[in-house]
C-alpha positions, 0 to 999 in steps of 0.5 A, spaced: 917 500 214 923 495 212 921 488 214 928 486 216 926 479 218 925 477 211 932 480 209 937 473 208 942 476 204 946 482 202 940 487 200 940 494 198 936 499 202 933 505 199 931 511 203 925 514 199 924 521 202 932 522 202 932 520 194 926 524 193 929 530 196 935 530 193 932 530 186 928 536 188 934 539 190 938 538 184 932 540 179 931 546 183 938 548 182 938 547 175 931 551 174 934 557 178 940 557 173 935 557 167 939 550 165 936 544 162 936 538 167 938 532 164 939 527 169 944 521 168 939 515 170 945 510 170 945 510 178 938 508 179 936 505 172 929 504 175 922 506 172 919 508 178 925 512 181 925 515 174 917 517 175 920 521 181 924 525 176 918 526 172 914 529 178 919 534 178 918 536 171 924 532 168 923 530 161 930 529 158 935 524 161 942 521 160 944 514 160 950 510 159 948 505 154 943 503 148 940 497 152 939 503 158 936 507 153 931 502 150 929 500 157 927 508 159 924 509 152 919 503 153 917 507 159 915 513 155 922 517 155 922 521 149 929 525 149 935 521 151 942 522 151 947 516 151 953 519 154 958 514 151 961 514 145 957 511 140 958 503 138 958 502 131 957 495 132 950 497 135 948 500 129 941 496 128 940 498 136 941 506 134 937 506 128 931 502 131 931 508 137 932 514 132 926 511 129 922 511 136 925 517 140 929 523 140 936 520 141 942 524 142 949 520 141 956 522 142 962 523 137 969 523 141 974 524 135 974 525 127 976 518 127 970 515 131 965 520 127 968 517 120 965 510 122 959 512 125 957 517 120 956 511 115 950 508 119 945 509 114 937 511 115 940 515 121 937 521 124 940 523 131 942 529 134 950 528 136 954 532 141 962 532 141 965 529 147 970 534 150 976 532 154 977 538 159 981 534 164 979 527 166 983 524 160 978 518 159 975 520 152 974 525 147 977 531 143 982 535 147 978 542 148 983 546 145 984 542 139 980 547 134 982 543 128 980 537 130 973 540 132 972 544 126 974 537 122 968 534 126 963 540 125 965 540 117 964 532 116 958 532 121 955 537 116 956 533 110 953 527 113 946 528 112 944 524 118 947 527 124 944 534 127 950 537 131 947 539 138 953 542 141 959 540 146 959 535 152 964 533 157 964 530 164 969 532 169 970 526 173 976 528 176 972 532 181 972 525 184 979 525 186 979 532 189 981 534 196 976 539 198 970 543 196 975 549 193 979 544 189 972 542 186 970 549 184 977 550 181 975 544 176 968 547 175 971 554 173 976 551 169 971 546 165 967 552 164 972 556 161 974 551 156 967 549 154 965 556 153 971 557 149 968 552 144 962 557 142 966 561 138 966 555 133 959 556 132 959 564 132 952 564 128 948 558 131 945 556 137 950 550 141 949 546 147 954 546 152 953 540 157 956 538 163 955 533 169 959 531 174 955 530 181 961 533 185 961 540 182 953 540 180 952 539 188 957 545 190 956 550 185 949 554 185 950 558 179 950 555 172 951 561 168 955 559 162 952 552 160 946 550 158 944 543 161 947 539 167 947 531 167 949 529 174 947 522 176 950 520 183 947 525 187 940 521 186 943 517 192 950 520 194 955 515 197 961 515 202 965 518 196 961 524 195 960 525 203 967 525 204 968 530 198 963 535 201 958 534 196 953 532 201 951 531 208 951 524 211 943 525 212 943 526 204 946 519 203 940 515 200 942 508 200 945 502 204 947 495 204 944 490 209 949 485 210 948 479 215 953 478 220 956 471 220 961 471 225 965 475 230 972 475 232 973 478 239 981 477 239 981 482 233 975 486 235 972 484 227 965 483 225 965 478 219 959 480 214 956 476 208 957 482 203 963 483 199 966 485 192 960 482 188 955 486 192 959 492 194 964 493 188 971 494 190 971 501 190 975 504 195 976 510 199 983 513 202 982 516 209 986 522 211 990 517 216 992 513 210 987 507 211 983 504 205 976 502 207 970 499 202 964 502 206 962 505 213 958 501 217 951 503 220 946 500 225 940 498 221 933 500 223 926 499 220 926 506 218 933 506 215 939 507 219 943 510 224 950 512 224 954 510 230 957 515 235 964 513 233 966 511 225 966 504 224 969 502 217 969 496 212 976 495 212 977 489 207 973 485 202 973 479 198 968 476 193 963 474 198 966 476 205 967 483 208 971 484 215 969 490 219 974 493 224 969 495 230 969 500 235 968 497 242 960 499 242 959 497 235 962 490 237 958 489 243 952 492 240 952 487 234 951 479 234 952 474 230 945 473 226 944 481 226 944 485 220 949 491 219 948 497 214 954 499 209 954 505 206 957 504 199 963 508 197 960 508 190 953 507 190 952 507 182 956 500 182 953 498 188 946 499 185 948 496 179 950 489 182 944 488 187 939 491 182 933 491 187 931 496 192 928 495 199 925 501 200 924 505 207 916 505 205 916 497 205 916 496 198 920 492 193 923 496 187 925 491 182 924 494 175 932 495 173 935 496 167 937 489 164 945 488 162 
């Protein structure tokens, strides 16, 4: 059980049972479709939580930085993809890791490749980053000439092994419905499958990985691996998208109540942007919110009968617009829980888990 009396400042509460169930669910979905499950560890960044994945048969992982790759390599993970365009300035770290583990790096364009292939003494697998609609990085899916240039130049490099094509359809996070998420996944699948023809006589890996589509899609036929990350905790955004039920959200931030304003029926909490991030959610009625308030218990949290929202935040402050019942049930000095809009950012900010089993997990990846 959680010792709430010992929490004096904003703290991240982790429901271990929900988290393990989320891991088991996604692992089973990947296994059922006969695809490799390479989960993204940037959400939890913890050795112990990583062990929960091992218990479900996971051996290959994704991270977002070389620092994180080293953190998990030190814990025995030997097959790691860094799903961020390789940074030439970190050439020493790239070489060191390729001497220890099976490291896979990301190449986003022919121009990017021309710099990365100059790193000597490098034996790494590489994925070509494909832009299938997010428009953040990577080569446009239909620019075959640029892909053919990359394939040719990689083959000549002598120190990079082509693994296949990787994309992140993060525009699913802005979808308005499950139907739209499925449409984006179908579009992504079509675009990625068209790239197989660039390797007509070779095996090629097609890797996809956003949590909304991986949560809603049940059949991953046509791709070879999935890399979701946020599903391990889920959050308010995923719940509103329909990617999960509220009882699958596995984290909440415990925030001390420092004052109440009865004239405005507002609760002021110690919990702001430096704890929750400034990610926001637009509700159907046009309001912008920064989290959802819940009652904390020794075993987790309970949702109020009426939805209660964190209406604004600054660096340390948060202001809850409370219902009558919630305002009357909460006293100054109590703790309230906030379901984060984006659990990845919130976890990275707080970096310590207080589990519902009464333990502290603080083996977070360094910055």
